[in-house]
N, C-alpha and C positions, 0 to 999 in steps of 0.2 A: 259532368260529362258522362254519358252512357256509352261505355266502351266495351260492352259485352259482345264479343264477336259472334256468339251463337244467336242472340236475339236480345235487343234492348228491352228493358222492363220499366224504366223510369216513366216514360210517357204513357204506355198502355197500363201501367200500374199506378204509381204514386200520383201522377198528373192526369189520370184518365178522365176525371170530370171536366177538365178544361180541354182535353183532347176531343171529347165527345161534342162539346159546344163550340169547338173551333178556335178557342183562344190559344191553344198549343197545337202545333202541327208537326208531322214527321216528314214534311217535304223539305225541310232544311235540317242539317245536323252533321254528324261525322261523315256521312257519304258525300254530301255536297262540298264540305271542306276538302275532303280527299280528292274529289274530282277537280276542284278549282286550283288545287296546289300540286297536282300530279307532276312528278318530275323534279320537284324541289326537294333538296336534302334537309333544309331547315325552313320552318314556317314561322313567320313573325306572329306574335300574339294578336296583332290587329286583324289578321286573316280570319279570326274566329268571329269577329263582330257581326258580320252579316248572316251568320249561320246559327248563332245562339239566340234564344228567346227569353224574354222576361217571364218569370213564373208569377201568375196572378196571386195577389194578396201576400206576396213574400218580398219585402223590400230588399233590394240589392242581391237578389238571387236570379241567376240565369241558368238555362239548361241548354246543353248541346245534345239533341236527341240522337239516339243510337240507331242501329240497323234493325229492320223488322224481319229480315230473312237472311239465312246463312249465305246465300248467294251474293248479297250486298257486301258482306264481310270478305268473302273470297275475292270479289272484284276490287275491293280496297287493297287487299294484300298487305304484306309487311312494309312494302314501299310507301303505302299510304298511312299506316298506323304510326310508324316511327316519327315522321315529321309532325304529326299531331302532338306527340309527346314534347317536342321542342317548343311548340307554341304554348302549351300549358305550363311548361317550365318558365318561359319568359313571362307569361301572364302572372305567375305567382311572385316573380321578382318585383313587378310593378305594384303589388299590393293585395289583390283579393285572394282569398283562400280558394282552392280548387279541390273538389271532391270527385273522384273517379270511380264509377261502378264498372269494374273490369270483368264482372261475371265469373264464369267458371272456365277452367282451362279445357280446351278441346284441341287435340292434335291436328284436326282438319282445318282449324281456323287460326292457329297461333303461329 
């Protein structure tokens, strides 16, 4: 999960060759999960399924793309970021490992 509140770098960086050719998109990810689960205090792991994407040529690896602009992170707010944490916690209980790129601390987005 790309959870850098300042600007996600997994898709534009590590996954850029698949972003350029359209196999990875930034149209779904943390912002769409946050919008779909707004108002929920706890988000089930299943809520991530329609928002994460398979990483090409990497078996059993999925990515939840991050925000591209600080404004997206501000719109998510802490009320959106905290429930994502509960979904990831529940996901790890069911088996897969979860790697979170939390970026750098920024008082304006934390």
